[in-house]
C-alpha positions in Angstrom: 36.9 1.7 -4.3 34.6 3.8 -6.6 31.2 2.4 -7.2 28.8 3.7 -9.8 25.3 4.5 -8.6 23.0 4.1 -11.6 19.3 3.6 -11.6 17.8 0.8 -13.5 17.1 1.7 -17.1 14.4 -1.0 -17.2 12.2 1.0 -14.8 11.6 3.8 -17.3 11.9 6.3 -14.4 14.6 9.0 -14.8 17.5 8.8 -12.4 16.8 12.4 -11.3 13.2 11.5 -10.3 14.4 8.5 -8.3 16.9 10.6 -6.5 14.2 13.2 -5.8 11.9 10.6 -4.5 14.5 9.1 -2.2 15.3 12.5 -0.8 11.6 13.1 -0.2 11.5 10.0 2.0 14.8 10.9 3.7 14.1 14.6 4.4 11.8 14.3 7.4 14.3 12.1 9.2 17.5 14.1 8.5 18.1 14.9 12.1 17.9 11.2 13.3 20.1 10.1 10.3 22.6 12.8 11.2 22.8 11.6 14.8 23.3 8.0 13.6 26.0 9.2 11.2 27.9 11.1 13.9 27.8 8.1 16.1 29.1 5.9 13.2 31.9 8.4 12.6 32.9 8.4 16.3 33.0 4.6 16.1 35.0 4.7 13.0 37.5 7.2 14.6 38.0 4.9 17.5 38.7 2.1 15.0 41.3 4.3 13.2 43.1 4.9 16.5 43.6 1.2 17.1 46.4 0.6 14.5 48.3 3.7 15.9 48.0 2.2 19.4 49.2 -1.1 18.1 52.2 0.6 16.5 53.0 2.2 19.9 52.6 -1.2 21.5 55.1 -2.8 19.1 57.6 0.0 19.6 57.4 -0.3 23.4 57.9 -4.1 23.1 61.0 -3.4 21.0 62.4 -1.1 23.7 61.4 -3.3 26.7 59.0 -0.6 27.9 55.8 -1.3 30.0 52.7 -1.9 27.8 49.9 -2.0 30.4 48.7 1.5 29.7 48.7 0.9 25.9 46.7 -2.3 26.4 44.2 -0.4 28.5 43.8 2.2 25.8 43.3 -0.5 23.2 40.6 -2.2 25.3 38.9 1.1 26.0 38.9 1.9 22.2 37.4 -1.4 21.4 34.6 -1.2 24.0 33.8 2.4 23.3 33.7 1.8 19.5 31.4 -1.2 19.9 29.0 0.7 22.2 28.8 3.7 20.0 28.3 1.6 16.9 25.4 -0.3 18.6 23.7 2.9 19.6 24.1 4.4 16.1 22.8 1.2 14.6 19.6 1.3 16.8 18.9 4.9 15.8 19.2 4.1 12.1 17.1 0.9 12.3 14.3 2.8 14.2 14.5 5.6 11.6 14.3 3.1 8.8 11.1 1.7 10.2 9.7 5.2 10.4 10.5 5.8 6.8 8.7 2.6 5.8 5.7 3.6 7.9 5.5 7.1 6.3 5.8 5.6 2.8 3.1 3.1 3.4 0.7 5.6 4.9 1.2 8.0 2.0 0.8 5.3 -0.6 -2.2 3.7 1.0 -3.9 7.1 1.3 -3.2 7.8 -2.4 -4.3 4.4 -3.7 -7.6 4.6 -1.8 -8.3 7.8 -3.7 -7.5 6.4 -7.1 -10.1 7.0 -9.9 -12.1 3.9 -10.6 -10.8 3.6 -14.3 -7.2 3.5 -12.9 -8.1 0.7 -10.5 -9.9 -1.3 -13.2 -6.8 -1.3 -15.5 -4.5 -2.3 -12.7 -4.1 -5.6 -10.9 -5.1 -5.2 -7.2 -2.5 -7.7 -6.1 0.3 -5.8 -7.7 -0.8 -2.6 -6.0 -0.8 -4.4 -2.7 2.7 -5.7 -3.2 3.9 -2.1 -3.8 2.5 -1.2 -0.4 3.8 -4.2 1.5 7.0 -5.4 -0.4 8.4 -2.4 -2.2 8.1 0.0 0.7 10.1 -2.5 2.8 13.1 -2.0 0.5 13.1 1.7 1.4 14.4 0.7 4.9 18.0 0.5 4.1 18.4 2.9 1.1 17.0 6.0 2.9 19.0 5.6 6.1 21.7 2.9 6.4 23.0 3.5 2.8 23.2 7.2 3.4 25.2 6.8 6.6 27.2 4.0 5.1 28.2 6.1 2.1 29.1 9.1 4.3 30.9 7.3 7.1 32.5 4.7 4.7 33.7 7.5 2.4 35.2 9.6 5.2 36.7 6.5 6.9 38.1 5.4 3.5 39.7 8.8 2.8 41.0 9.2 6.4 42.6 5.7 6.3 44.3 6.4 3.0 45.7 9.6 4.4 47.1 7.9 7.4 48.5 5.1 5.2 50.1 7.8 3.1 51.9 9.2 6.1 53.1 5.7 6.9 54.4 4.8 3.5 53.4 6.6 0.2 54.9 3.8 -2.0 52.8 1.1 -0.3 49.7 3.4 -0.5 50.2 3.6 -4.3 50.2 -0.2 -4.5 47.1 -0.5 -2.4 45.1 2.2 -4.3 46.1 0.6 -7.7 44.6 -2.8 -6.7 41.5 -1.3 -5.2 40.7 0.8 -8.2 41.2 -2.1 -10.5 38.7 -4.3 -8.6 36.4 -1.4 -7.9 35.9 -0.8 -11.6 34.8 -4.4 -12.0 32.3 -4.0 -9.1 30.8 -0.9 -10.7 29.8 -3.0 -13.7 27.7 -5.2 -11.5 25.5 -2.5 -10.0 23.0 -2.0 -12.9 22.6 -5.8 -13.0 21.6 -5.8 -9.3 19.0 -3.1 -9.9 17.5 -4.8 -12.9 17.3 -8.2 -11.2 15.7 -6.6 -8.1 13.1 -4.9 -10.1 12.1 -8.1 -12.0 12.0 -9.9 -8.6 9.6 -7.3 -7.2 7.4 -7.5 -10.3 7.2 -11.2 -9.9 6.3 -10.8 -6.2 3.5 -8.5 -7.5 2.3 -11.2 -9.8 2.2 -13.6 -6.9 -0.1 -11.2 -5.0 -2.2 -10.8 -8.1 -2.7 -14.5 -8.6 -3.5 -15.1 -4.9 -5.9 -12.2 -4.8 -7.7 -13.7 -7.8 -7.8 -17.1 -6.3 -9.1 -16.1 -2.9 -11.7 -13.8 -4.6 -13.2 -16.8 -6.4 -12.4 -19.6 -3.9 -15.6 -21.5 -4.2 -15.5 -21.3 -8.0 -12.0 -22.8 -7.9 -13.1 -25.7 -5.7 -16.3 -26.3 -7.7 -14.3 -26.4 -10.9 -11.6 -28.7 -9.5 -9.0 -26.1 -10.4 -6.9 -26.2 -7.3 -3.9 -27.9 -9.0 -4.1 -25.5 -12.0 -4.2 -22.4 -9.8 -1.4 -23.8 -7.6 0.7 -24.2 -10.8 0.0 -20.6 -11.7 1.1 -19.4 -8.3 4.1 -21.7 -8.3 5.3 -20.3 -11.6 5.1 -16.8 -10.3 6.9 -17.8 -7.2 9.6 -19.5 -9.2 10.0 -16.4 -11.4 10.5 -14.3 -8.2 13.0 -16.9 -7.0 15.0 -16.9 -10.3 15.3 -13.1 -10.3 16.0 -13.0 -6.5 18.8 -15.6 -7.0 20.2 -13.5 -9.9 20.2 -10.4 -7.7 21.8 -12.3 -4.9 24.5 -13.6 -7.2 25.5 -10.1 -8.3 25.4 -8.9 -4.7 27.6 -11.8 -3.6 30.1 -11.0 -6.3 30.2 -7.4 -5.3 30.6 -8.3 -1.6 33.3 -10.9 -2.2 35.3 -8.3 -4.2 36.0 -6.5 -0.9 37.9 -9.5 0.5 39.6 -10.0 -2.9 40.8 -6.4 -3.0 42.2 -6.5 0.5 43.8 -9.9 0.1 45.6 -9.0 -3.2 46.6 -5.7 -1.6 47.9 -7.5 1.4 50.1 -9.9 -0.6 51.4 -7.0 -2.7 52.1 -4.8 0.4 53.7 -7.8 2.2 56.0 -8.5 -0.6 57.0 -4.9 -1.4 56.9 -3.8 2.2 59.1 -6.7 3.3 61.7 -5.6 0.7 61.5 -2.0 1.9 62.1 -3.2 5.5 65.0 -5.3 4.4 66.5 -2.2 2.6 65.9 0.0 5.6 63.4 2.3 3.8 60.8 1.6 6.6 60.5 0.0 10.0 58.8 -3.2 11.0 56.4 -1.3 13.3 55.4 0.9 10.4 54.8 -2.1 8.2 52.6 -3.8 10.9 50.6 -0.5 11.3 50.2 -0.2 7.6 49.0 -3.8 7.3 46.5 -3.1 10.2 45.3 0.0 8.3 44.9 -2.2 5.2 42.7 -4.7 7.0 40.8 -1.8 8.5 40.0 -0.7 5.0 37.7 -3.7 4.8 35.0 -1.9 6.8 34.8 1.4 4.9 35.0 -0.4 1.5 32.3 -2.8 2.7 30.1 0.2 3.6 30.6 1.8 0.2 29.7 -1.3 -1.6 26.8 -1.9 0.7 25.5 1.6 0.1 25.8 1.2 -3.7 24.0 -2.2 -3.6 21.3 -0.9 -1.3 20.8 2.1 -3.7 20.3 -0.3 -6.6 17.8 -2.4 -4.7 16.0 0.7 -3.3 15.9 2.5 -6.7 14.1 -0.5 -8.2 11.5 -0.3 -5.4 11.2 3.5 -5.7 10.6 3.3 -9.4 7.6 0.9 -8.7 6.3 3.2 -6.0 6.6 6.2 -8.3 4.6 4.3 -10.9 1.8 3.8 -8.4 1.9 7.4 -7.3 1.6 8.5 -10.9 -1.9 6.9 -11.2 -4.7 9.5 -11.3 -6.5 10.2 -8.1 -9.8 11.9 -7.1 -9.8 15.3 -5.3 -11.9 14.7 -2.2 -12.6 18.1 -0.9 -14.1 17.4 2.6 -15.4 20.7 4.0 -16.4 19.7 7.6 -15.1 21.4 10.7 -13.7 18.1 12.1 -12.2 17.0 8.8 -14.4 13.8 8.9 -16.6 12.5 6.1 -19.1 14.9 4.7 -22.7 14.4 5.7 -25.9 15.1 3.7 -27.3 18.5 4.2 -30.1 18.4 6.8 -33.5 19.3 5.2 -32.0 19.3 1.7 -34.9 17.4 0.3 -35.0 14.7 -2.4 -32.5 15.3 -5.2 -33.4 15.7 -8.9 -31.3 14.1 -11.7 -31.0 15.1 -15.3 -29.0 13.5 -18.1 -28.4 15.9 -21.0 -27.2 14.2 -24.3 -24.6 12.1 -22.3 -22.1 10.1 -24.3 -19.7 7.6 -22.6 -17.3 4.8 -23.3 -15.1 2.9 -20.8 -12.0 3.1 -23.0 -11.1 4.6 -26.3 -10.7 1.1 -27.8 -14.1 -0.1 -26.6 -17.6 0.6 -28.1 -19.7 3.5 -26.8 -21.9 2.6 -23.8 -24.1 5.7 -24.0 -24.9 7.5 -27.2 -26.8 10.8 -26.3 -28.7 9.6 -23.2 -31.2 12.2 -22.0 -33.9 12.0 -19.3 -35.2 13.9 -16.3 -36.0 12.6 -12.8 -37.7 15.1 -10.5 -37.1 15.1 -6.7 -39.0 12.3 -4.8 -40.5 9.2 -6.3 -39.2 6.0 -7.9 -37.8 5.8 -11.4 -37.0 2.3 -12.9 -34.5 1.7 -15.7 -35.1 -1.4 -17.8 -33.7 -2.8 -21.0 -31.6 -5.6 -22.4 -28.2 -6.5 -20.9 -25.5 -4.1 -22.1 -28.0 -1.2 -22.6 -26.0 1.0 -20.2 -28.3 1.0 -17.1 -25.7 0.3 -14.4 -23.3 2.8 -16.0 -25.9 5.6 -15.3 -25.2 5.1 -11.6 -21.4 5.2 -12.1 -21.8 8.6 -13.9 -24.0 10.0 -11.1 -21.5 8.9 -8.5 -18.7 10.4 -10.6 -16.9 7.1 -10.7 -16.5 8.0 -14.4 -16.6 11.2 -16.4 -18.9 11.5 -19.5 -17.2 12.0 -22.8 -20.0 14.4 -23.8 -23.1 16.0 -22.4 -23.9 16.7 -18.8 -25.1 14.9 -15.7 -26.9 17.2 -13.3 -27.9 16.6 -9.7 -30.2 19.3 -8.3 -29.5 21.3 -11.5 -25.8 21.3 -10.9 -23.3 19.5 -13.0 -21.8 16.7 -11.0 -18.3 17.8 -12.1 -18.9 21.0 -10.1 -19.9 19.3 -6.9 -17.2 18.6 -4.3 -17.0 14.8 -4.5 -17.4 14.2 -0.7 -20.5 16.4 -0.7 -22.0 14.7 -3.8 -21.5 11.2 -2.5 -22.7 12.0 1.0 -26.1 12.8 -0.6 -26.3 9.4 -2.3 -27.0 5.9 -1.0 -25.8 3.2 -3.5 -26.5 -0.5 -3.5 -24.4 -2.2 -6.0 -25.3 -5.2 -8.2 -23.2 -7.7 -6.3 -24.0 -6.1 -2.9 -20.4 -6.2 -1.5 -20.0 -6.9 2.2 -16.6 -6.2 3.8 -14.7 -8.5 6.2 -15.5 -7.4 9.7 -18.5 -7.4 12.0 -22.1 -6.9 10.9 -22.2 -3.6 12.8 -19.1 -2.3 10.9 -20.7 -3.1 7.6 -24.0 -1.4 8.5 -22.3 1.8 9.7 -19.7 1.8 7.0 -21.3 4.9 5.3 -22.7 6.3 8.5 -20.1 5.8 11.2 -21.9 8.1 13.7 -25.2 6.3 13.5 -26.8 5.6 16.9 -28.2 2.3 18.3 -31.8 3.4 17.7 -31.2 4.3 14.1 -29.5 1.0 13.5 -32.4 -0.9 15.1 -35.0 0.9 12.9 -33.0 0.1 9.8 -32.6 -3.5 10.8 -36.4 -3.8 11.1 -37.0 -2.1 7.7 -34.5 -4.3 6.0 -35.9 -7.4 7.7 -32.5 -8.1 9.3 -33.7 -8.0 12.9 -34.4 -11.8 13.0 -31.0 -12.5 11.6 -29.3 -10.4 14.2 -31.2 -12.2 17.0 -30.0 -15.6 15.7 -26.3 -14.6 15.4 -24.1 -15.6 18.4 -22.7 -12.1 18.9 -25.5 -10.1 17.4 -24.3 -7.1 15.5 -20.7 -7.8 16.6 -20.7 -11.2 14.8 -17.9 -11.5 12.2 -19.4 -11.9 8.7 -16.3 -13.5 7.0 -14.3 -12.5 4.0 -16.6 -10.6 1.6 -19.5 -11.7 3.8 -18.9 -15.4 3.2 -20.9 -16.3 6.4 -24.0 -14.7 5.0 -26.3 -15.9 2.2 -26.7 -13.9 -1.0 -30.1 -12.5 0.1 -28.7 -11.5 3.5 -25.8 -9.7 1.9 -28.3 -7.8 -0.3 -30.3 -6.8 2.8 -27.1 -5.7 4.6 -26.2 -3.5 1.6 -29.8 -2.0 1.5 -29.7 -1.3 5.3 -26.3 0.3 4.9 -27.6 2.6 2.3 -30.8 3.5 4.2 -28.8 4.2 7.4 -27.1 7.0 5.5 -30.5 8.8 5.0 -29.6 9.7 1.4 -31.3 12.3 -0.7 -30.8 10.0 -3.7 -31.0 6.2 -3.4 -29.5 4.1 -6.2 -30.5 0.4 -6.3 -28.9 -1.8 -8.9 -30.7 -5.1 -8.9 -30.9 -4.8 -5.1 -33.5 -7.5 -4.6 -32.3 -10.1 -7.3 -31.2 -12.7 -4.7 -34.1 -12.3 -2.2 -36.8 -14.9 -1.7 -40.4 -13.9 -2.5 -41.4 -13.0 1.1 -38.4 -10.8 1.7 -38.6 -9.3 -1.8 -42.2 -8.3 -1.2 -41.4 -6.8 2.2 -38.4 -4.8 0.9 -40.4 -3.7 -2.2 -42.8 -2.1 0.2 -39.8 -0.5 2.1 -38.4 0.9 -1.2 -41.9 2.3 -2.0 -42.0 3.9 1.4 -38.6 5.4 1.0 -39.5 6.8 -2.4 -42.2 8.9 -0.7 -39.4 10.7 1.2 -36.5 10.7 -1.3 -35.5 10.1 -4.9 -35.1 6.4 -5.8 -33.5 5.2 -9.0 -33.8 1.4 -9.6 -32.2 -0.9 -12.2 -34.6 -3.9 -12.1 -35.6 -7.0 -14.1 -38.5 -8.0 -11.8 -41.9 -6.9 -13.0 -43.1 -6.5 -9.4 -40.5 -3.8 -8.8 -40.9 -2.1 -12.1 -44.7 -1.7 -11.9 -44.3 0.3 -8.6 -42.2 2.9 -10.3 -43.7 6.4 -10.9 -41.8 6.4 -14.2 -39.9 3.9 -16.3 -37.0 4.6 -18.6 -36.5 2.1 -21.3 -32.9 1.8 -22.6 -31.5 0.0 -25.7 -28.1 0.1 -27.2 -26.9 3.1 -25.1 -30.0 5.3 -25.8 -33.2 6.1 -24.1 -35.9 4.5 -26.1 -39.0 5.5 -24.2 -40.2 7.0 -20.9 -43.5 6.4 -19.2 -45.6 4.4 -16.8 -46.0 0.6 -17.0 -49.4 0.9 -18.6 -48.3 3.5 -21.1 -45.2 1.5 -22.1 -47.0 -1.8 -22.5 -49.3 -0.1 -25.0 -46.8 2.2 -26.6 -43.4 0.6 -26.8 -42.8 -2.8 -28.5 -39.5 -3.6 -26.6 -41.0 -2.9 -23.2 -44.0 -4.9 -24.1 -41.8 -7.8 -25.1 -39.7 -7.5 -21.9 -42.9 -7.4 -19.8 -44.2 -10.5 -21.5 -41.0 -12.5 -21.4 -38.2 -11.3 -19.1 -40.6 -10.2 -16.3 -43.1 -13.0 -16.8 -41.5 -15.4 -14.3 -41.9 -13.0 -11.5 -45.5 -12.0 -12.0 
């Protein structure tokens, strides 16, 4: 039975690229797959010997000869073939798991190095499904299907050759029926691939919807949206079910065709073979052996169909994995002897920052965020950025961290364009507290040392005191080893901000970026941390995006931004007198915090 191996056209990935990717996953495990294939061939050979032994048994019965030795041979062949098949199957299953592990490790490592713009235009849930669900489908296609195609093909040819020696006429009848039904099966293969791909895409949508729901769980409950969100997930699940059922339908048709081909061949061979026995053209024992060979064909044909089906399923998964691997990644050049995360240079001193006529937009179809932004920040001291929402303040930090690349102009740190810095070295010099102060699932200790995994207990203790977290740690049941929940759900908003500030301080950065870092703190803690920031600013360079007047007035310099441009630079007193926008902000937006 010949079965076409075609990749799904819907994937948009060329067939050659899919084959190359499959071989890349298969190549490191060639030796193990070869061993499994050899064992499968030995098992197949023992199976091929069984009809010949059966023919000898019938001949001996016809001549009243003893059959004990033949029965022993048949029993030994069955036991031996079963044992060899079991061992080969274990080797292939173990190798398949190794393929999945390698694929997941490679894909995870790549996805965690994606450029931020790539992540922002992709659904996280869909990326997760490519790691968890799509890689699982590689199990069979890179191991079992290869062996099935090889052993099935060889067994198929060997069986046909032996059947040809038995009776060429009956062989012609058998081949004719198999080719006819095999052509119909080949038509089903592209349908299996297309249905599998759509099913995997639907699984990705389920992950996306669930990720969105769990990321805003309180909002869903507060909005009474449980039923609506359940309906959205249910629709995605039903979509996956529909395409999965469609794929199962085509696979069932392909699988059932094997039995149909053999049954039709059996009837044809039985009729024509019976006539040939009656005419004396062949013997009864030869006809029985031929029929046994015919039924033995079920296994190699099944393997060939299985290999073709697994390839269609696997190619759909591979095309989605290739799409994920095509996303642009960052080049993290880590230049440490141990290969660990780069650390800030000891004694490097506070970093200076310069923006030279910087232009930036998040996407070509979106308006410009920065239009010729220029300013200078010398090493050491605090610089505050103020302005209306949408002025581009937070984006400044994203450009300094090289989360984004400017469309024009330059961003300099220590007089060096950030695009010339090795990313690991640049980011090791920076402590960054984001606007929403993210806290990761895990223990409090893991969150504090996330950017400084080698920090000692004494360093952690000092930072806890500076961030006013020492009292919190004393209240927690397990201290620093207390679990903080998903996204820090067991901490208050102010506690999460203090954890984020402590995490940044523990890194001992040369440049500290604070984006609304005290917006959720009460007055007492805000006052204390304001003093800490002022203290840190005497040792390093601190850039602050702030809307509280109490924070802004501490700054050595203030940069006023409006509509993507720098409007004015100066001290609080200078800007109140000299800039109308700042004077308005100081009198209105900051008034509530005075």
